[in-house]
C-alpha positions in Angstrom: 86.4 80.9 -2.3 87.1 82.2 1.3 84.1 83.0 3.4 85.7 86.6 4.1 86.7 89.3 2.2 89.7 88.0 -0.4 93.2 89.0 1.1 96.8 88.0 1.1 98.2 88.1 4.6 97.2 87.4 8.0 94.3 88.9 9.7 93.0 88.9 13.4 89.4 89.0 14.3 87.8 89.3 17.6 84.5 87.5 18.2 82.7 88.9 21.3 80.0 86.2 21.2 80.3 84.7 24.8 78.0 83.7 27.6 76.4 86.5 29.1 77.0 87.5 32.9 73.5 88.2 34.6 73.7 90.8 37.1 70.9 91.7 39.3 70.2 95.2 39.2 69.9 97.1 42.4 66.0 97.1 43.7 66.1 99.1 46.6 65.7 102.7 45.2 62.7 104.4 46.9 60.4 106.6 44.7 57.4 108.4 44.9 55.7 111.8 44.9 56.0 114.0 48.0 55.3 117.3 49.4 58.2 119.7 50.5 56.9 123.2 50.9 60.1 124.6 51.9 62.3 122.8 49.6 65.0 124.6 47.4 63.0 124.9 44.1 66.3 124.8 42.0 67.3 121.5 43.5 63.7 120.1 43.7 61.7 121.7 40.9 58.0 120.7 41.0 56.9 117.7 39.0 60.5 116.6 38.0 62.1 113.4 39.6 65.2 114.1 41.4 67.8 111.7 42.4 69.9 111.8 45.6 71.0 109.7 48.5 70.4 110.3 52.2 74.2 110.8 53.0 74.2 113.8 50.7 73.8 116.6 53.3 73.1 119.6 50.8 70.3 117.6 49.3 68.8 116.4 52.5 69.0 120.0 53.9 67.6 121.5 50.7 64.3 119.4 51.4 63.5 121.6 54.1 62.0 120.9 57.5 58.5 120.0 56.4 56.6 117.7 54.3 56.4 114.2 53.4 59.8 113.9 51.7 61.4 114.8 55.0 59.3 112.0 56.6 61.1 109.6 54.2 64.7 110.8 54.7 64.3 110.7 58.3 62.8 107.2 58.0 65.8 106.1 56.0 68.4 107.6 58.3 66.5 106.1 61.2 66.7 102.5 59.7 70.5 103.0 59.5 70.8 103.0 55.9 71.9 105.2 53.1 69.2 105.3 50.7 68.8 105.9 47.2 65.7 108.0 46.4 64.0 109.1 43.4 61.5 112.0 44.5 59.0 114.1 42.6 58.0 117.2 44.5 54.4 118.4 44.2 52.6 121.4 45.4 51.3 121.2 48.9 47.5 121.6 49.6 45.5 121.4 52.9 42.4 120.0 50.9 42.8 116.3 50.6 41.1 115.9 47.2 43.3 118.8 45.6 46.3 117.3 47.2 45.5 114.0 45.9 45.4 115.5 42.6 48.6 116.8 42.8 50.1 113.6 44.4 48.7 111.5 41.4 49.4 114.2 38.7 48.7 113.6 35.1 49.6 110.4 33.1 49.6 112.6 29.9 52.0 115.3 31.3 54.0 113.2 33.3 53.3 115.0 36.5 53.0 113.8 40.1 53.6 110.0 40.5 53.1 109.7 36.9 56.5 111.6 36.3 58.4 108.5 37.7 57.8 107.2 34.2 60.6 109.6 33.2 62.8 109.0 36.2 65.4 106.9 34.3 65.5 109.1 31.5 66.0 112.2 33.8 68.2 110.7 36.4 69.6 107.5 35.1 67.9 105.7 37.8 64.5 103.9 38.1 62.8 103.7 41.3 61.8 100.2 42.6 60.0 100.5 45.9 57.2 103.3 45.2 55.5 105.2 48.1 53.2 108.3 48.6 53.4 108.6 52.3 50.2 110.5 53.7 48.3 109.8 50.4 47.6 106.1 50.0 45.3 105.3 53.0 42.1 107.2 52.2 39.1 105.6 50.5 37.7 109.0 49.0 34.0 108.5 48.2 34.4 104.8 49.3 36.5 103.9 46.4 39.8 102.6 45.8 42.5 105.0 46.8 43.7 107.1 43.9 47.5 107.4 44.8 47.8 103.7 45.4 46.0 102.8 42.0 48.4 105.1 40.2 51.4 103.2 42.1 50.0 99.8 41.0 49.9 101.1 37.4 53.3 102.3 37.5 54.7 98.9 38.9 53.4 97.4 35.6 55.5 99.8 33.5 58.5 99.8 35.9 59.4 96.3 35.9 61.0 96.1 39.1 58.5 98.0 41.0 56.3 97.1 44.0 54.3 99.8 46.0 54.0 100.1 49.7 50.9 101.7 50.8 49.2 102.9 53.9 45.6 101.5 54.9 43.3 103.3 57.3 44.8 102.6 60.7 41.6 102.9 62.9 40.8 99.4 62.8 41.3 95.9 61.1 37.9 96.2 59.3 38.8 99.5 57.7 42.3 98.3 56.8 41.1 94.9 55.1 38.5 96.9 53.1 41.2 99.1 51.6 43.3 96.2 50.7 40.4 94.5 49.1 40.2 97.1 46.6 43.7 95.7 45.3 42.9 92.1 45.7 43.8 91.6 41.9 47.2 92.8 41.9 50.6 91.6 43.0 52.3 94.9 43.3 51.0 96.3 46.5 52.4 95.8 50.1 49.6 97.2 52.5 50.3 98.2 56.0 47.5 98.3 58.4 48.9 100.7 61.3 50.5 103.8 61.5 54.0 104.3 63.3 54.9 106.6 66.2 58.1 108.6 65.8 59.4 111.5 67.9 58.1 114.7 66.7 59.7 118.2 66.8 59.0 118.8 70.4 60.3 115.5 71.4 57.0 113.9 72.1 55.8 110.8 70.2 53.7 111.6 66.9 51.8 109.4 64.5 52.9 109.1 60.9 52.1 106.7 58.1 54.1 103.8 58.2 54.8 103.4 54.3 58.2 105.4 54.4 59.7 103.3 57.3 58.6 100.1 55.7 60.1 101.0 52.5 63.2 102.1 54.2 63.1 98.6 55.9 62.8 96.6 52.8 65.6 98.7 51.2 67.7 98.1 54.1 67.1 94.5 54.3 68.0 94.1 50.5 71.3 95.7 51.3 72.0 93.3 54.4 71.2 90.2 52.4 72.6 91.4 49.1 69.6 90.9 46.8 65.6 91.2 46.7 65.0 87.6 47.0 64.3 87.4 50.7 61.1 88.3 52.4 61.3 91.4 54.7 59.0 89.9 57.4 59.7 89.0 61.1 62.3 91.6 61.4 62.2 94.6 63.9 62.3 98.1 62.4 64.8 100.4 64.1 63.6 104.1 63.3 60.0 103.8 65.0 58.8 104.2 68.6 56.0 101.7 68.2 52.7 101.4 66.2 50.0 103.7 66.2 47.6 101.1 67.8 48.1 97.6 68.9 47.4 94.5 67.1 46.8 91.3 69.0 49.4 88.6 68.4 49.9 85.1 69.2 52.4 82.9 67.2 50.1 79.8 67.6 46.5 81.3 67.2 45.2 81.6 63.6 42.5 83.8 65.2 44.7 86.5 66.3 44.2 90.2 64.7 47.7 89.9 63.2 46.8 86.7 61.3 43.2 88.0 60.4 45.2 91.1 58.7 47.7 88.9 56.8 45.2 86.6 55.5 43.3 89.6 53.9 46.3 91.2 52.4 47.5 93.4 55.3 50.7 93.6 57.2 51.1 94.9 60.7 53.5 95.5 63.6 53.5 93.2 66.5 55.0 92.7 70.0 56.9 89.5 70.0 58.3 89.8 73.5 55.7 89.2 76.2 57.6 90.2 79.4 56.3 93.8 79.2 54.5 96.0 81.9 51.1 97.1 81.4 49.7 98.5 78.1 48.3 101.6 79.8 51.8 102.4 81.0 53.7 101.6 77.6 51.1 102.4 75.2 51.1 100.5 72.0 54.3 98.5 71.5 55.8 96.2 68.7 58.4 97.1 66.2 58.4 93.6 64.6 57.3 93.9 61.1 54.8 91.0 60.8 54.9 91.5 57.0 55.0 88.6 54.4 52.1 89.1 51.8 51.0 91.6 49.3 47.3 92.6 48.6 46.8 89.7 46.1 44.1 87.3 46.7 45.9 84.6 44.8 47.5 82.3 47.4 50.2 81.3 45.0 51.5 84.9 44.5 50.9 86.7 48.0 54.6 86.3 49.1 56.6 89.6 48.8 59.8 87.9 48.0 58.4 85.6 45.3 57.1 88.6 43.4 60.2 90.5 43.8 62.2 87.6 42.6 60.1 87.2 39.7 60.5 90.9 39.0 64.4 90.9 39.3 64.5 87.6 36.8 62.1 89.7 34.2 64.3 92.7 34.2 67.8 91.1 34.1 67.1 88.7 31.4 66.1 91.4 28.8 68.7 93.6 29.8 71.4 91.0 29.7 70.3 89.3 26.4 70.2 92.7 24.6 73.9 92.3 23.6 73.0 89.4 21.3 70.3 91.4 19.2 71.8 91.7 15.7 74.2 88.6 15.8 73.3 85.9 13.2 70.9 83.4 14.3 72.4 79.8 14.6 73.2 77.0 16.6 76.1 78.5 18.4 74.1 82.0 19.2 71.0 79.8 20.5 73.2 77.6 22.5 75.3 80.4 24.1 71.9 82.2 25.2 70.3 79.1 26.5 73.6 78.2 28.6 73.7 81.8 30.1 70.2 81.7 31.1 70.9 78.1 32.6 73.8 79.6 34.5 71.8 82.4 36.1 69.2 80.1 37.0 71.9 77.8 38.5 73.4 80.7 40.6 70.1 81.6 42.1 69.5 78.0 43.2 73.0 77.9 44.7 72.7 80.9 47.1 73.2 79.8 50.7 69.5 80.8 50.9 68.3 79.6 47.5 66.2 82.1 45.8 64.6 79.4 43.6 63.7 75.8 44.0 65.5 72.7 42.1 64.0 71.6 38.8 64.4 74.8 36.7 64.5 74.1 32.9 65.6 76.2 29.9 63.7 75.1 26.7 63.9 76.0 23.0 60.5 74.5 21.8 60.1 74.0 18.1 56.4 74.9 18.3 57.5 78.2 19.2 60.5 78.4 16.6 58.7 77.7 13.3 60.4 78.3 10.0 58.5 81.3 9.4 59.6 82.8 13.0 63.2 81.8 12.1 63.1 83.3 9.0 62.3 86.9 10.1 65.1 86.7 12.8 62.8 85.5 15.7 63.5 82.9 18.1 61.9 82.1 21.8 62.8 80.1 24.8 60.5 79.0 27.5 62.2 79.2 30.9 60.6 77.2 33.8 61.5 78.0 37.4 59.8 78.2 40.9 60.7 80.9 43.2 61.4 79.6 47.0 58.3 80.5 49.1 58.8 81.7 52.7 58.3 79.5 55.5 55.0 81.0 57.0 53.1 78.1 58.4 55.3 75.9 60.5 53.1 72.9 62.1 54.4 70.7 64.8 52.3 67.9 65.8 52.8 66.3 69.5 51.5 62.8 70.4 52.0 60.6 73.6 55.0 58.0 73.1 54.2 54.8 74.9 57.5 53.4 74.6 58.9 56.1 76.8 57.3 53.8 79.7 59.3 50.7 78.7 62.4 52.7 78.7 61.7 54.4 81.9 61.1 51.0 83.4 64.5 49.8 82.1 66.2 52.7 83.7 64.5 52.0 86.9 65.5 48.5 87.0 69.0 49.5 86.3 69.1 52.0 89.1 67.7 49.4 91.5 70.5 47.0 90.4 73.2 49.5 90.7 72.2 50.4 94.3 71.4 47.0 95.3 67.9 47.4 95.9 66.2 44.3 97.1 62.9 43.2 95.7 61.2 41.8 92.8 62.2 44.2 89.8 59.6 45.2 87.2 59.6 42.8 84.3 61.6 40.1 86.2 
């Protein structure tokens, strides 16, 4: 009895079951809630996520000349990138508490920042780098910042999401106190200074750094081709300098830049030392000394490690969805396992590997009991380790006694060569 429908003749079938191609999604779309009082309400309706790119002149013009969304587009253009942006416009309010309510919005009604949960459904694009410039640095009532708190929550729902937040830029103490409110999360990248940019009158003004750092991360992703690489130790292009100086010495653990980093705050530092007086130049430093998130867990502080894990967690379900509904059996499970192994191999095989050697893809029997298999369930255990960034390079120096023997031999050879008379050392 044939296993297919009885038939007399020849039939050809197509079986699309093959090893899946894992394609990492772009993770450089910037999203957030912004003010834009003069924006075109038809193109930027209130509390509705809108997607556009910064090379779309009609959209960037429709933003108007004021508001935090204008800050973002200027920052992206200043960094020299064409940025993908998902923006939700909210009502501007001079009172910070009322403005914070607008920025955060309602989770139930999907307004403000919470509207980003609907971004993919509304625009087809999910944001990855979340910001709310001008509204993430305040500790109202000596409590954690509300907008940063919402961004953190959104990053748990938007799997590729990380947040870039500002801290108070007045002092290192105020900055680390802000970051300490988020020591339990892996999602937030805190910046301890504001930045100086050219104002409308041509003189420098201070603005929150989050727009510029978000643009920098997006641009670095594009230059490297993926989100696996740490954005630290790179100079920003679109700023004139930081709002205040942070002391920095590459070999001193007690410098302010390291103090901040070890407490979850990133900064801008001056790498070049041959500058004139600070009183003439004002605070300098365009180099983003930014490697860590706000987490107190030393194993999960590195920005690139968290983003690599998020990238893998996003791409695996999206790619393997094609196998849902296929008949469970050895061929299907082997095909899935080989696909995951091949993907991890590609991550390791990059010129600058995203993961370290030793990854494993397991199909453990204890996770695949008969009862689980009987209802169409199957489970893999995937083990891999992201490549950590080099952040502490230690060089130990010590005297070398053997150098004197070599030097003595060189002296003896030179004396012989020039026919110098006398007792030679060691003769």
